[in-house]
Every structure is written in C-alpha cells, then in structure tokens.
C-alpha positions, 0 to 999 in steps of 0.5 A: 508164489507167496499168497497173502490175504489183506482185509481192510475197512473204509468209508465212502467219501460221499453218500451221493457216490453210493450209486457208483458202487456198481462201477467200482465193482465192475472195475474191481472185477476187471482188474482182479481178473487180470491180476489174479486177485480174489476176494469179497466186498461187503457194503453197508450204510457208507462203509466197506469191508473187503478181503483181497487175496493173491500174490503179495506184490499184486495184492499190495499194488491193488491196495495202493490203488484203493488207497489212492481212490478218492471215493474212499476215506478212513482206510484201516488195514486190519489184516495182512498175512501170508496164506497157504490157500485162498478162502475166496477163490470163487470170485474175482470180487464177491459182493454183498450190499447189506441193509442196515436193518439186516446188519442189526440182526448181527450185533457182533458185526455192527462195529464194522459198519459204523466204525471210526478209524481208531475204533479199539473194538475193531482193532482188538479183534481183527479176526472177526472181520474174516469171520464176517466176510465168510459169513456173508460170502454165501447168499444167505440173506 
C-alpha cells in the first residue's frame, strides 16, 4: 500500500459561500472516512490550505473531486510525494478557521492566505506549507 501526501492551496469562489464551509467539512469527513484519507484543512479570509494523506489512487480521486468543485478556484498543487507514515492520521479532516488578525502574528505564513496562483514565494518553498499545517494542527490558537 503506497501512501502519498498532497498539499494544495485554493480560494473560495464567492465569499458568500463562507457560511457553507461547515457543509464542505462534513462532506469531506464523510468521504475521507469511507476512503481512508486523513488530513488537515486551514481556512482564512477566502483561502484554503489543505493536506490529504492516503493511498495514492484514493488521494488522487479526492483531489480530482476537489478540483471539480465550483466553490474553489485558483487551485495550486504544492506537494505530491510518497510518504512512509501519515502525519495527520488523527483526523479524517482536521480543521482550523484562522482569523486574519491571528494570521498577521505569523508573517512567514501570510503568503499562503493572500496568495495568487503564480506567487513565486509560495512555489519556491512549498515545504513551508507542511510546516504551517503542522503548526496549526493542534489547537494552540
């Protein structure tokens, strides 16, 4: 069983949909539990950063479903790599909604929540995305 980790960024297609994030999360948890996918989702100010972990075919199927979801746009895949062990195994989908003011206290992570699809800073150091997800995977807000 080959495991992969996939990390991507996306933007909410319409800020009026922010109230639907709970529904998105419920659906994600249900699908992920059925498929054996684990991960973490961060949201702030219209932007998502998510990590998915699991068997290669299942994670790829999940990502295709996400890419077809009209509630997302500017989807940027940052990392897709094999892993020996899951780093977010405790959640079908962990979630943190980070306020803009809270994110300001972490300037090194700000580009991930105000990004453009071609942002060179994000593409130059995709490993920072994993660091960010790990940082907020515990409720230390």
